[in-house]
C-alpha positions in Angstrom: 83.8 112.7 136.0 83.0 112.9 132.1 80.1 115.1 130.9 79.1 117.8 128.5 80.1 121.4 128.5 77.8 123.9 126.6 79.5 127.2 125.4 77.3 129.9 124.8 78.8 132.5 122.5 78.6 136.0 122.6 77.0 136.0 119.0 74.3 133.6 120.9 75.4 130.3 119.0 76.1 127.4 121.0 79.1 125.0 121.1 79.0 121.3 122.5 82.0 119.6 123.9 80.8 116.2 124.6 82.6 113.3 126.8 85.1 115.8 128.6 86.4 115.9 131.9 84.8 118.2 134.6 88.4 119.7 134.8 87.9 121.2 131.4 84.7 123.0 132.3 86.7 124.5 135.5 89.4 125.6 133.0 87.0 127.5 130.8 85.2 129.1 133.5 88.4 130.4 135.0 89.4 132.3 131.9 89.2 135.8 131.6 85.7 136.5 130.2 87.0 139.7 128.5 89.5 137.7 126.3 88.9 137.8 122.6 89.5 133.9 122.4 89.5 131.2 124.8 92.0 128.3 124.7 91.7 124.5 125.8 93.1 121.2 125.4 90.5 118.3 124.2 92.1 115.0 123.4 95.6 116.3 123.6 94.7 118.9 120.7 94.8 122.8 121.4 91.4 124.3 120.5 90.5 128.0 120.5 87.3 129.5 120.6 85.9 133.0 119.9 84.9 134.8 123.1 82.0 133.1 125.1 79.6 134.5 127.5 78.6 131.5 129.5 79.8 127.9 130.2 77.0 125.4 131.4 78.0 121.8 132.6 75.8 118.9 132.2 76.9 115.9 134.0 75.7 113.2 131.7 75.4 113.2 128.0 72.6 114.8 125.8 69.9 112.6 124.2 70.0 114.7 121.0 67.2 112.2 119.5 65.1 113.8 122.0 64.5 116.9 119.4 66.6 119.8 120.8 
């Protein structure tokens, strides 16, 4: 199942990962919250994020034209 993962960063910024598998969301939520960096693989590329406070799953794509 594909969807959108919203990563709420500790500095209150938001990182959006669109069209990703639900497995990636599970991988992100299972990582240690106290870690300084979070690692995952997207489209066969290793990606590192600064620490995140929350990960939210949205089962569809987000309609950005709506005015977010």
